[in-house]
Structure formats: structure tokens, C-alpha cells
N, C-alpha and C positions, 0 to 999 in steps of 0.2 A: 883557480878553477876546481881543483880537487877539494878545497875547503867548502865550496858551494855544493858540490855533489854530496859530500859527507853531511852537510847541514840539511839538505833536502831529504836525504835518506833517513836521517835521524828524525826529522820533522814528520815524515810519513809513518815511521814506526811509532812515534809518540801519539800521533793522531789516531792510528788504528788501534793501538793499545787502549787509549782513553775511550774510544767507542766500545771496545770490548768490555771495559769496566762497567759501562752503563747498560749495554745490551745483552750480555751473557746471563743466562738464567741461574747458574749455580754460583754460590758464594765463593767457592774455591777457585773457579775459573776467573771470576772477577778480581779476586785478590792476586792471582798470578798475572793477569793483565796489568794490574796496578804496579806490580813489581817491574814488569817490562817497561811500562811508561816512565817510571822513576829512573830506571837504568838508562833509558834514552835521554832523559834530561841530564843525567850524569855525563853521557857522551857529548852533549852540547857543551857542558862545562869544560870537558877535556879538550874539545876542539878550540875553545876560546883561550886555552892556556891557564885556566884556573885550576891548578892541580890539587890544591887543598880542598876546594869546594867539591871537586870531582870525587876525591877520596871520602869526604864526609857524606856526600850524597849516597855513595855505594854502601858505606858502613852503617850509617844511621837509617836512611830511608829504605833502601832495598833490604837491608838486614831486618828492619822493623817489619817489613811485609812478610819475610820468612817466619818471624815470630808470630805475626797475625795468623798465618796459615796454620802454624803449630797449635795456637790457641783454638782455632776453629775445629781442628781435628780432635783435640783433647777435651775441650769443654762442651762442644756441641754434640758430642757423640759421633755420629756418622756425617761426614762432610757431603757425601753423595745424596743424602736425604734432604738437604737444604736447598730446594729448588723453589724459587719465587718468580712471580711474573714481574718483569722489569718495566714493561711498557703499559702505561695507563691510558685512560680515555682521552687525555689531553695532549696526545702526541702530535696531532696535526697542528694545533695552534702553536705549540712549542717549536715545531719544525719551521713554521712560517716566521716566527719571531727570531729564531736563530739565523734564518736566511736574510731577514731584514737587517739585523745587526752585522752580519758578515758583509753584506753589500755596503752598508754605511762605513764600516771599517776600511774596506778596500777603497772606497771613494776618498776617505780622509788620507789614507796612506799615499794614494796616487796624487793627491793635491800638493803634498809637500815633497820637495826635493831635498834629500838629506845630505847629499854631497860628501859621502864618507870616503876618505882617502885610504888606500891600503896602508896597513901598519906593519911594523916589524914584529917578529915573534916575541910574545910576552916573556918576561922573566919569571922564574919560579917564585912562588910566594911562601913556600913552606918554611924556609929558614927564618924569615921575618916574623911569621905568625908563631912559630915555635918559640922564638925568643921572647915574644910578648906573653904567651901562655905559661911558659915555664919561668918567667922573670917577674914582671910587674903584676900580672894577673894570675899567678899560681894559686893563691888562696881562694879567690872567687871561682876559679875553674874546679878546684877540688870540692868546694861547697856545693856546686851544681851537681857534681858526680854523686855526692852523698844524698842529695835530694832525689835524684833519679833512682838511686838504689833503693831508697825508702819507698818511693812510689811503685817500683816493680815488686817489692816485697808485699806491699799492701794489695796490689792487683792479684798476686798469687794467693794471698790469704782470703780475699773476698771471692775469688773465682773457684775455690775448691768446693766440692760437694760436702754436705753435712752427713755425718755418720748416722745411719738409721738406728 
């Protein structure tokens, strides 16, 4: 019962944060809502017992949103000056289309009975994944980190302002 309550609370947070990403006028507020949305998804992973994916979600995606906000402030000058209109003239047909897809999705889900049985608590996965990443896949894992470091260095070099 508590798992269902936690799931529905996290689903509500994710949905409201996703709406905030789309509807808020400032880039900074949209980025903060995106971070909250990704943190909610990490909460879903934690409630499912996927401890490694939960930690990766927090470190990579939510940390990436913090870096995005930092880049907005540093590269765009003033973050408060970046106000754009988020809703265009096609909002009513888009809303109707979303309602139609939502209704069809609910009809499809209601048609099938999934018959899921309650399961025991999942086992932690970190030890097995760490054994693979530091054993058989150590070289590809380190090569990916070098590629990511090179891409971050390139982003900094391309993002800096030219001297007058």
C-alpha cells in the first residue's frame, strides 16, 4: 500500500514538473523543473529497487541539469532576461490531440489485465555491475570517460567569448 502511495506521489511530482518545463516562461525555471522531473524519475527507480540506476540518474541527469543552469547563467549573461513565450497559436489542437491519445491509452490499458503478483524486495545490483565495469568492461568504461572529457573540453572552448 505504501509503495502505491509513493508511486502516485512521485508520478504527480513528475507530471507537474514536466508541465512546468513546458509552460513556464523563463529558461531558468524550466531547467529547474526539468531537474525536479528527473529527480522524480530517480525516485521511481529507487522505489523499484534499482539502486544503481537511481544513483546514475541523480549523478548524471540531475547533475547535468545543474551544469545546464550554470551554463545559462554564465554564457547567456542574465538568466532573468531570457523570457520567451511558451504557448503558440496551436495550443488548442495540441490539447485535443493529447486528450485523444490519453483516452486511447486508458482504453488500451483497461482492456488488458496484467495480473501482476506481488514480488519480494529486489536484490541490490551495484556489486554485480561494479564487477563488470571494473573487470571485463574496464577498458571501454575508461574510453567512454575520455570521450566525455574531450566533449566537455570542446564545449568549454566553443562556448567562451572571443576577446575584443
